[in-house]
C-alpha positions as CSV (number, residue, x, y, z in Angstrom):
1,M,13.6,16.7,-33.4
2,Q,13.7,14.7,-36.7
3,S,14.8,16.6,-39.7
4,E,12.5,16.5,-42.8
5,K,13.4,13.6,-45.1
6,D,12.5,13.1,-48.8
7,V,10.3,10.1,-48.7
8,S,11.2,9.3,-52.3
9,Q,14.2,7.6,-50.7
10,P,13.8,3.9,-49.8
11,V,11.6,3.4,-46.8
12,R,12.5,0.7,-44.3
13,I,10.1,-0.9,-41.8
14,A,11.4,-3.2,-39.1
15,W,10.7,-4.3,-35.5
16,C,12.9,-2.3,-33.2
17,K,14.1,-3.1,-29.7
18,N,16.8,-0.4,-29.5
19,P,16.3,1.9,-26.5
20,D,18.7,4.4,-28.2
21,V,15.8,5.5,-30.5
22,A,13.5,6.4,-27.6
23,D,14.2,10.1,-27.9
24,A,13.4,10.1,-31.6
25,I,10.1,8.3,-31.1
26,T,9.2,10.4,-28.1
27,A,9.8,13.6,-30.2
28,I,7.4,12.4,-32.9
29,L,4.7,11.6,-30.3
30,L,5.1,14.9,-28.4
31,A,4.7,16.8,-31.7
32,H,1.1,15.6,-31.7
33,E,-0.3,18.0,-29.2
34,E,-3.9,18.0,-30.1
35,P,-6.0,16.7,-27.2
36,A,-8.2,14.7,-29.6
37,Y,-5.3,12.2,-29.7
38,I,-5.9,11.3,-26.1
39,S,-7.4,7.9,-25.6
40,H,-7.5,5.4,-22.7
41,S,-3.9,4.4,-23.3
42,E,-2.7,7.9,-22.6
43,L,-4.9,8.1,-19.5
44,Q,-3.8,4.7,-18.2
45,Y,-0.1,5.5,-18.6
46,G,-0.5,9.0,-17.1
47,V,0.5,10.8,-20.2
48,A,-2.8,12.6,-20.0
49,D,-4.5,13.7,-16.8
50,T,-8.0,13.5,-18.1
51,I,-10.0,13.5,-21.3
52,G,-8.8,16.5,-23.3
53,R,-5.8,17.5,-21.1
54,W,-2.2,16.3,-21.3
55,A,-0.2,15.7,-18.1
56,D,2.2,18.5,-17.0
57,D,5.0,15.9,-17.1
58,R,3.8,14.5,-20.4
59,E,7.4,14.5,-21.9
60,A,8.9,12.4,-19.1
61,K,6.0,9.9,-19.0
62,T,5.9,9.6,-22.8
63,R,9.7,8.9,-22.8
64,Q,9.2,6.2,-20.1
65,Y,6.3,4.6,-22.0
66,V,8.3,4.5,-25.2
67,T,11.5,3.2,-23.4
68,D,9.4,0.5,-21.8
69,M,8.0,-0.6,-25.2
70,L,11.5,-0.8,-26.6
71,T,13.0,-2.8,-23.7
72,V,10.3,-4.9,-22.1
73,A,10.8,-8.6,-22.6
74,A,7.9,-10.9,-23.7
75,D,6.0,-12.4,-20.8
76,D,3.0,-14.8,-20.4
77,E,0.6,-12.0,-21.3
78,G,2.1,-10.6,-24.4
79,E,4.9,-9.0,-26.3
80,E,5.4,-5.3,-26.8
81,R,6.7,-4.4,-30.2
82,V,7.8,-1.1,-31.9
83,A,7.6,-1.0,-35.7
84,A,10.0,1.7,-36.8
85,V,9.7,3.4,-40.2
86,T,13.0,4.9,-41.4
87,V,14.4,6.8,-44.3
88,E,18.2,6.8,-44.6
89,G,18.4,5.7,-40.9
90,T,16.2,8.5,-39.6
91,I,12.9,7.4,-37.9
92,I,10.0,9.2,-39.6
93,G,7.2,7.2,-38.0
94,F,6.4,4.2,-35.9
95,A,3.7,2.0,-34.4
96,L,3.4,0.5,-31.0
97,V,1.9,-3.0,-31.0
98,T,1.2,-5.6,-28.3
99,V,0.8,-9.3,-29.4
100,S,-1.3,-11.1,-26.9
101,K,-0.7,-14.6,-25.7
102,L,-3.7,-14.7,-23.4
103,N,-6.1,-16.1,-25.9
104,P,-4.6,-19.2,-27.6
105,I,-7.8,-20.0,-29.4
106,R,-7.8,-16.6,-31.3
107,P,-4.5,-14.8,-30.9
108,F,-4.8,-11.1,-31.3
109,A,-2.7,-7.9,-31.4
110,T,-3.4,-4.4,-30.2
111,L,-2.2,-1.4,-32.2
112,H,-1.6,1.4,-29.7
113,D,-0.2,4.1,-31.8
114,V,0.6,4.9,-35.5
115,V,2.4,8.2,-35.7
116,F,4.5,9.9,-38.3
117,S,6.5,13.1,-38.4
118,R,4.2,15.9,-39.7
119,S,6.6,16.5,-42.6
120,V,5.7,13.1,-44.1
121,Q,2.1,12.8,-43.3
122,G,-0.4,12.3,-46.2
123,R,2.1,10.4,-48.4
124,G,0.7,6.9,-47.9
125,L,3.2,5.7,-45.3
126,G,0.6,5.0,-42.7
127,G,-1.1,2.5,-45.0
128,L,2.3,1.0,-45.9
129,L,3.1,0.6,-42.2
130,L,-0.3,-0.9,-41.4
131,E,-0.1,-3.5,-44.1
132,W,3.4,-4.4,-42.9
133,I,2.1,-4.9,-39.4
134,V,-0.8,-7.0,-40.7
135,G,1.6,-9.2,-42.6
136,Q,3.9,-9.6,-39.6
137,C,0.9,-10.5,-37.3
138,R,-0.5,-13.0,-39.8
139,S,2.9,-14.7,-40.0
140,D,2.9,-14.9,-36.2
141,G,-0.6,-16.6,-36.2
142,V,-2.4,-13.5,-35.0
143,Q,-6.1,-13.6,-36.2
144,R,-7.3,-10.2,-35.1
145,L,-5.9,-6.7,-34.8
146,F,-7.6,-4.3,-32.4
147,L,-7.0,-0.6,-31.8
148,E,-8.4,2.2,-29.8
149,S,-8.4,5.9,-30.7
150,G,-9.4,9.1,-29.0
151,V,-13.1,9.8,-29.3
152,D,-12.5,13.1,-31.2
153,N,-9.6,11.8,-33.4
154,H,-11.7,11.7,-36.5
155,R,-8.8,11.9,-39.0
156,A,-7.4,8.6,-37.4
157,H,-10.9,7.0,-37.4
158,S,-11.2,7.7,-41.2
159,F,-7.8,6.3,-41.9
160,F,-8.5,3.1,-40.0
161,K,-11.9,2.6,-41.6
162,R,-10.3,3.1,-45.0
163,N,-7.9,0.3,-44.0
164,G,-10.5,-2.3,-43.1
165,F,-11.1,-1.6,-39.4
166,R,-14.6,-1.4,-38.0
167,Q,-15.9,-0.3,-34.7
168,T,-16.5,-3.1,-32.2
169,S,-17.1,-1.4,-28.9
170,I,-17.1,1.9,-27.1
171,V,-14.6,2.4,-24.3
172,M,-15.9,4.5,-21.4
173,M,-14.3,5.8,-18.2
174,R,-15.5,7.1,-14.9
175,E,-13.2,9.0,-12.5
176,L,-13.2,7.6,-9.0
């Protein structure tokens, strides 16, 4: 688990492809236990069994998901990226992003997660990370940044709305 860090220290944000940090990122994700966080990504990757219920093997599946994001190479469909936020070399937050190459007319990216250690939440770091990602995407020619969020994750919805996002669709699921 990450130790609490004084965020008055210099914050560093950078793309990370180091699988050695998978445990640190996984620990931050696992600390967010509220079922409201569950969205279609968690369901698709098996991290959650259904809406409102995490999988029994959530830890192993989360670790695999994070490791894949840190190690998968770019392909014809897109590039998986992890933006790590560190203070004195300790990861205190991150974002998982996919830059899509499927639509050359209007390149886009998808923001899968923005998560921080509870000890540093509410200190403006989420907005700082989001603006860094926006700048990186713009410099890569990305024109749109999409995200999805659990239907009951109202705190996240408010954060994203304050940072310029607006609802464009509703994602629905039917168990088969």
